[in-house]
C-alpha positions in Angstrom: -4.9 14.9 -0.8 -6.9 14.6 -3.7 -9.0 11.7 -4.5 -6.4 11.1 -7.9 -3.3 11.7 -5.9 -4.8 8.8 -3.2 -5.2 6.7 -6.0 -2.0 7.1 -7.6 0.1 6.2 -4.0 -2.5 3.4 -3.7 -1.3 1.6 -6.7 2.1 2.6 -6.1 2.0 1.2 -2.6 -0.3 -2.1 -4.3 3.0 -2.6 -6.7 5.4 -2.5 -3.9 3.6 -4.9 -2.0 3.6 -6.9 -4.7 7.7 -7.0 -5.5 7.9 -7.3 -1.9 5.8 -10.8 -2.0 7.9 -11.6 -5.0 11.5 -11.3 -2.9 10.0 -13.0 -0.5 8.8 -16.2 -2.1 12.3 -16.0 -3.9 14.1 -15.7 -0.3 15.7 -12.1 -1.5 13.8 -10.2 1.2 16.0 -9.4 4.0 13.7 -7.3 6.1 10.5 -9.0 6.2 9.2 -6.3 8.7 8.6 -4.1 5.3 6.2 -6.5 3.8 3.6 -5.5 6.8 4.8 -1.7 7.1 3.7 -1.5 3.1 0.2 -3.3 4.3 -1.0 -1.2 6.6 0.2 1.8 4.6 -2.1 0.6 2.3 -4.9 0.3 4.9 -4.2 3.8 6.6 -4.8 5.2 2.5 -7.5 3.3 1.9 -9.0 4.4 5.1 -9.1 8.1 4.3 -10.1 7.0 0.6 -13.5 5.7 2.2 -13.7 8.7 4.8 -13.6 11.2 1.4 -16.2 9.2 -0.3 -18.3 9.0 2.5 -17.9 12.8 3.3 -19.2 13.7 -0.3 
């Protein structure tokens, strides 16, 4: 995945995380585990991005 693709994916995950947090705050979030999954996906993506940055 290119750096540009990683950045777009990261922005999408951050927006999803924000929406899930808002749903939790208003009591509309049914599956709270989704929040953890998205948070871990963000961490994975940031790790990959940092590894790619270090190789350059």
